[in-house]
MDAnalysis code that builds the backbone (N, CA, C; Angstrom):
import MDAnalysis as mda
import numpy as np

u = mda.Universe.empty(345, n_residues=115, atom_resindex=np.repeat(np.arange(115), 3), trajectory=True)
u.add_TopologyAttr("name", ["N", "CA", "C"] * 115)
u.add_TopologyAttr("resid", np.arange(1, 116))
u.add_TopologyAttr("resname", ["MET", "GLY", "VAL", "ASP", "ASN", "ALA", "GLY", "ALA", "ILE", "SER", "ALA", "SER", "TYR", "GLY", "SER", "VAL", "SER", "ALA", "VAL", "THR", "PHE", "VAL", "THR", "ALA", "ILE", "THR", "PHE", "LEU", "GLU", "MET", "CYS", "ALA", "ILE", "GLU", "PHE", "ASN", "GLY", "TYR", "MET", "VAL", "ALA", "SER", "LEU", "ALA", "LEU", "MET", "GLU", "ALA", "PRO", "ALA", "ILE", "ILE", "MET", "GLY", "VAL", "LEU", "LEU", "ASN", "LYS", "TYR", "TYR", "SER", "LYS", "GLU", "LYS", "LYS", "ARG", "VAL", "SER", "VAL", "PRO", "LYS", "LEU", "LEU", "LYS", "HIS", "SER", "LEU", "THR", "ASN", "GLY", "SER", "VAL", "LEU", "LEU", "ILE", "LEU", "SER", "SER", "LEU", "ILE", "ILE", "GLY", "LEU", "LEU", "ALA", "ASN", "GLU", "GLN", "GLN", "ALA", "MET", "ASP", "ILE", "LYS", "PRO", "PHE", "THR", "THR", "ASP", "ILE", "PHE", "LYS", "GLY", "SER"])
u.atoms.positions = np.array([
    [0.652, -1.156, 0.139],
    [0.146, 0.057, -0.251],
    [0.921, 1.393, 0.011],
    [1.820, 1.053, 0.787],
    [2.548, 2.289, 0.772],
    [2.337, 3.170, 1.880],
    [3.504, 4.038, 2.232],
    [3.732, 5.065, 3.412],
    [2.594, 6.008, 2.911],
    [2.487, 6.738, 2.071],
    [1.701, 7.880, 1.611],
    [0.102, 7.422, 1.757],
    [-0.010, 6.360, 1.073],
    [-1.336, 5.851, 1.162],
    [-2.031, 5.711, 2.570],
    [-0.910, 4.920, 3.311],
    [-1.395, 4.601, 4.334],
    [-1.670, 5.551, 5.868],
    [-0.902, 6.457, 5.540],
    [-1.065, 7.922, 6.150],
    [-2.194, 8.672, 5.986],
    [-2.345, 8.447, 4.454],
    [-3.901, 9.355, 4.185],
    [-4.959, 8.458, 4.682],
    [-5.212, 7.344, 4.485],
    [-5.990, 6.268, 4.975],
    [-6.354, 6.747, 6.852],
    [-5.233, 6.754, 7.493],
    [-5.463, 6.869, 9.227],
    [-5.743, 8.329, 9.238],
    [-5.506, 9.228, 8.044],
    [-5.900, 10.491, 8.497],
    [-7.431, 10.488, 8.176],
    [-7.860, 9.673, 6.698],
    [-9.350, 9.870, 6.783],
    [-10.302, 9.105, 7.608],
    [-9.511, 8.251, 8.005],
    [-10.802, 7.362, 9.256],
    [-10.330, 7.429, 10.486],
    [-9.469, 8.591, 11.100],
    [-9.173, 8.873, 11.980],
    [-10.048, 10.242, 12.316],
    [-10.642, 10.838, 10.908],
    [-11.538, 12.068, 11.341],
    [-12.809, 11.964, 11.213],
    [-12.808, 12.958, 11.889],
    [-14.900, 13.179, 11.750],
    [-15.613, 13.235, 10.641],
    [-16.611, 12.590, 10.058],
    [-17.278, 12.815, 9.045],
    [-17.982, 14.269, 9.030],
    [-17.739, 14.928, 8.151],
    [-18.491, 16.241, 8.059],
    [-19.725, 16.197, 7.386],
    [-20.021, 14.859, 6.556],
    [-21.053, 14.567, 5.799],
    [-21.956, 14.290, 6.959],
    [-21.780, 13.160, 8.077],
    [-22.513, 12.754, 9.112],
    [-22.773, 13.836, 10.035],
    [-21.941, 14.942, 10.040],
    [-21.978, 15.935, 11.040],
    [-23.110, 16.847, 10.503],
    [-23.224, 17.152, 9.332],
    [-24.301, 17.997, 8.629],
    [-25.587, 17.612, 8.818],
    [-25.466, 15.992, 8.274],
    [-26.636, 15.124, 8.456],
    [-27.747, 15.205, 9.629],
    [-26.515, 15.228, 10.710],
    [-27.038, 15.171, 12.298],
    [-27.708, 16.528, 12.769],
    [-27.303, 17.581, 12.248],
    [-27.443, 18.813, 12.600],
    [-28.904, 19.119, 11.808],
    [-28.993, 18.592, 10.461],
    [-30.086, 19.015, 9.676],
    [-31.211, 18.047, 10.545],
    [-30.973, 16.757, 10.894],
    [-32.142, 16.014, 11.430],
    [-32.384, 17.004, 12.629],
    [-31.759, 17.598, 13.741],
    [-31.919, 18.256, 14.960],
    [-32.878, 19.356, 14.267],
    [-32.555, 19.977, 13.495],
    [-33.028, 21.122, 13.094],
    [-34.733, 20.779, 12.436],
    [-34.712, 19.613, 11.722],
    [-35.931, 19.276, 11.356],
    [-36.922, 18.870, 12.472],
    [-36.429, 18.391, 13.470],
    [-37.066, 17.729, 14.627],
    [-37.506, 19.266, 15.732],
    [-37.173, 20.152, 15.216],
    [-36.980, 21.230, 16.422],
    [-36.199, 21.358, 17.620],
    [-34.750, 20.361, 17.549],
    [-34.006, 20.190, 18.947],
    [-33.329, 21.299, 18.862],
    [-33.005, 21.940, 19.902],
    [-32.086, 23.204, 19.691],
    [-30.618, 22.431, 20.285],
    [-29.949, 23.178, 19.567],
    [-28.256, 22.770, 20.111],
    [-27.507, 23.878, 20.056],
    [-26.112, 23.553, 20.701],
    [-25.358, 24.878, 20.445],
    [-24.350, 24.908, 19.294],
    [-24.164, 26.016, 19.064],
    [-23.175, 26.421, 18.233],
    [-21.820, 26.292, 18.109],
    [-21.556, 25.671, 19.292],
    [-20.190, 25.267, 19.754],
    [-20.000, 23.973, 18.854],
    [-20.861, 22.946, 18.648],
    [-20.645, 21.903, 18.238],
    [-19.971, 21.884, 16.696],
    [-20.078, 22.933, 16.203],
    [-19.016, 23.168, 14.731],
    [-18.127, 23.090, 15.068],
    [-17.529, 24.160, 16.152],
    [-15.997, 23.840, 16.626],
    [-15.342, 22.815, 17.059],
    [-16.606, 21.906, 17.738],
    [-16.076, 21.012, 18.327],
    [-15.391, 20.043, 17.042],
    [-16.442, 20.028, 16.054],
    [-15.999, 18.951, 14.603],
    [-14.574, 19.491, 14.075],
    [-14.689, 21.064, 14.025],
    [-13.354, 21.556, 13.702],
    [-12.115, 20.850, 14.709],
    [-12.516, 20.885, 15.937],
    [-11.221, 20.548, 16.858],
    [-10.990, 19.296, 16.724],
    [-12.229, 18.404, 16.470],
    [-11.699, 16.927, 16.439],
    [-11.197, 16.373, 15.073],
    [-11.224, 17.239, 13.598],
    [-10.684, 16.915, 12.548],
    [-9.591, 17.159, 12.609],
    [-8.811, 18.067, 13.215],
    [-7.646, 18.690, 12.884],
    [-6.345, 17.530, 13.516],
    [-6.651, 16.869, 14.774],
    [-5.701, 15.932, 15.178],
    [-5.564, 14.741, 14.091],
    [-6.510, 14.136, 13.829],
    [-6.606, 13.049, 12.716],
    [-5.679, 13.623, 11.444],
    [-6.019, 14.608, 11.212],
    [-4.993, 14.884, 9.512],
    [-3.701, 15.364, 10.158],
    [-3.157, 16.025, 11.351],
    [-2.042, 15.874, 11.995],
    [-1.344, 14.664, 12.255],
    [-1.786, 13.958, 13.006],
    [-1.155, 12.295, 12.521],
    [-1.043, 11.786, 11.753],
    [-1.930, 11.973, 10.577],
    [-1.816, 11.606, 9.217],
    [-0.248, 11.768, 8.813],
    [-0.225, 13.070, 8.932],
    [1.279, 13.814, 8.329],
    [2.077, 13.288, 9.235],
    [2.164, 13.317, 10.345],
    [3.084, 13.096, 11.464],
    [3.725, 11.484, 11.261],
    [2.714, 10.683, 10.738],
    [2.859, 9.339, 10.695],
    [3.594, 9.097, 9.235],
    [3.366, 9.842, 8.191],
    [3.624, 9.925, 6.791],
    [5.109, 10.035, 7.046],
    [5.303, 11.360, 7.567],
    [6.919, 11.702, 7.712],
    [7.820, 10.412, 8.412],
    [7.055, 10.041, 9.292],
    [7.829, 9.209, 10.263],
    [8.176, 7.915, 9.678],
    [7.340, 7.115, 9.077],
    [7.733, 6.266, 8.356],
    [7.938, 6.121, 6.969],
    [8.208, 7.273, 6.179],
    [8.619, 7.471, 5.138],
    [9.944, 6.679, 4.772],
    [10.158, 6.223, 3.363],
    [11.184, 5.485, 3.363],
    [12.553, 6.465, 3.279],
    [12.078, 7.817, 2.996],
    [13.199, 8.878, 3.199],
    [13.940, 9.011, 4.873],
    [14.843, 8.337, 5.211],
    [15.211, 8.141, 6.499],
    [16.034, 9.336, 7.053],
    [15.910, 10.617, 6.593],
    [16.288, 11.515, 6.812],
    [15.779, 11.989, 8.435],
    [16.835, 12.438, 9.287],
    [16.076, 12.711, 10.716],
    [15.555, 14.112, 10.647],
    [14.317, 14.080, 10.955],
    [13.555, 15.294, 11.203],
    [13.113, 15.112, 12.692],
    [13.122, 16.210, 13.189],
    [12.927, 16.949, 14.246],
    [11.233, 16.828, 14.293],
    [10.698, 16.444, 15.753],
    [9.673, 16.456, 16.115],
    [9.024, 17.928, 15.790],
    [9.615, 19.099, 16.263],
    [9.159, 20.616, 16.240],
    [8.969, 20.836, 14.925],
    [9.708, 20.020, 14.152],
    [9.578, 20.617, 12.484],
    [8.573, 19.498, 11.854],
    [8.278, 18.598, 12.440],
    [7.379, 17.866, 11.799],
    [5.753, 18.356, 12.293],
    [6.145, 18.722, 13.774],
    [4.826, 19.679, 14.259],
    [4.279, 20.698, 13.508],
    [5.318, 21.506, 13.215],
    [5.360, 22.595, 12.237],
    [4.452, 22.464, 10.791],
    [4.918, 21.369, 10.218],
    [4.899, 20.854, 8.799],
    [3.307, 20.324, 9.008],
    [2.993, 19.864, 9.867],
    [1.482, 19.356, 10.127],
    [0.738, 20.619, 10.599],
    [1.134, 21.646, 11.352],
    [0.124, 22.422, 11.668],
    [-0.281, 23.407, 10.455],
    [1.040, 23.817, 9.447],
    [0.939, 24.442, 8.436],
    [0.112, 23.611, 7.489],
    [0.142, 22.388, 7.209],
    [-0.654, 21.571, 6.230],
    [-2.095, 22.591, 6.018],
    [-2.242, 22.494, 4.516],
    [-3.316, 23.442, 3.888],
    [-4.687, 23.042, 4.633],
    [-5.042, 21.642, 4.992],
    [-6.215, 21.216, 5.520],
    [-6.543, 21.854, 6.867],
    [-5.036, 21.561, 7.526],
    [-5.354, 21.731, 9.125],
    [-5.324, 23.245, 9.157],
    [-4.739, 24.092, 8.128],
    [-4.231, 25.620, 8.539],
    [-5.822, 26.028, 8.162],
    [-6.571, 25.592, 7.128],
    [-8.153, 26.190, 6.789],
    [-8.786, 25.773, 8.082],
    [-9.065, 24.535, 8.482],
    [-9.717, 24.553, 9.966],
    [-9.550, 25.439, 11.116],
    [-8.186, 25.433, 11.174],
    [-7.604, 26.307, 12.427],
    [-8.121, 27.959, 12.091],
    [-7.709, 28.449, 10.823],
    [-8.179, 29.783, 10.324],
    [-9.633, 29.967, 10.300],
    [-10.427, 28.817, 10.080],
    [-11.920, 29.296, 10.361],
    [-12.260, 29.398, 11.840],
    [-11.676, 28.709, 12.430],
    [-12.117, 28.618, 13.882],
    [-11.927, 30.092, 14.263],
    [-10.817, 30.773, 14.203],
    [-10.276, 32.078, 14.725],
    [-11.253, 33.096, 14.179],
    [-11.358, 32.975, 12.751],
    [-12.408, 33.433, 12.233],
    [-13.800, 33.555, 12.882],
    [-14.284, 32.379, 13.168],
    [-15.675, 32.199, 13.931],
    [-15.471, 33.273, 15.146],
    [-14.410, 32.927, 15.530],
    [-14.119, 33.246, 17.091],
    [-14.406, 35.005, 16.909],
    [-13.856, 35.361, 16.045],
    [-13.670, 36.795, 16.038],
    [-14.938, 37.628, 15.152],
    [-15.435, 36.949, 14.611],
    [-16.744, 37.576, 13.526],
    [-17.880, 37.817, 14.671],
    [-18.686, 38.898, 14.417],
    [-19.963, 39.322, 15.300],
    [-21.132, 38.667, 14.591],
    [-22.342, 38.617, 15.093],
    [-23.549, 38.502, 14.300],
    [-23.465, 38.687, 13.050],
    [-23.718, 39.949, 12.829],
    [-24.008, 40.266, 11.509],
    [-22.805, 39.887, 10.405],
    [-21.532, 39.582, 10.712],
    [-20.483, 39.427, 9.775],
    [-20.753, 37.717, 9.782],
    [-21.176, 36.910, 10.467],
    [-21.462, 35.823, 10.559],
    [-22.812, 35.621, 9.727],
    [-23.925, 36.802, 9.568],
    [-24.985, 36.419, 8.767],
    [-24.599, 36.496, 7.109],
    [-23.730, 37.808, 7.141],
    [-23.163, 37.874, 5.842],
    [-22.755, 36.930, 5.069],
    [-21.886, 35.776, 5.620],
    [-21.337, 34.825, 4.845],
    [-22.081, 33.512, 5.374],
    [-23.192, 33.844, 5.446],
    [-23.896, 32.290, 5.765],
    [-24.194, 31.781, 4.522],
    [-24.550, 32.247, 3.344],
    [-24.778, 31.550, 2.136],
    [-23.711, 30.721, 1.571],
    [-22.164, 31.052, 2.167],
    [-21.193, 30.101, 1.648],
    [-20.707, 29.378, 3.039],
    [-21.419, 29.382, 4.193],
    [-20.787, 28.622, 5.263],
    [-22.166, 27.991, 5.679],
    [-23.459, 27.806, 5.764],
    [-24.686, 27.087, 6.297],
    [-25.400, 26.838, 5.097],
    [-26.076, 27.535, 4.045],
    [-26.864, 27.724, 3.271],
    [-26.414, 26.580, 2.297],
    [-25.171, 26.552, 2.003],
    [-24.505, 25.703, 0.996],
    [-24.582, 24.088, 1.285],
    [-24.560, 23.831, 2.427],
    [-24.643, 22.162, 3.252],
    [-26.124, 21.776, 3.232],
    [-26.958, 22.744, 3.052],
    [-28.189, 22.188, 3.426],
    [-28.711, 21.320, 2.158],
    [-29.464, 19.633, 2.538],
    [-29.870, 19.045, 1.636],
    [-31.225, 19.817, 0.469],
    [-32.362, 19.127, 0.059],
    [-33.100, 19.861, -0.520],
    [-34.288, 19.980, 0.199],
])
């Protein structure tokens, strides 16, 4: 299978399914069951460690046996595009006020709704 594929599969299976999460949120909304908005942040916080571990495992078990320091591996993992996007969106969500959140709703909420 190879190290690259094994790392990618471990990150995929270790991560939280955003589709399942959106389905659960939609179900709760249809049943008029209230839930807190922090659950979206929880999803993002659970997603990042799986991606980071996939990158770390990939670098650690790579055939290139270059000595790579743990801080360098962590830096590479945290600056990975997917992780950077997730963490950046958390920061934006923390800093945005109610009106700013409503302005981007078509791109963050409405786009994920089913029919």
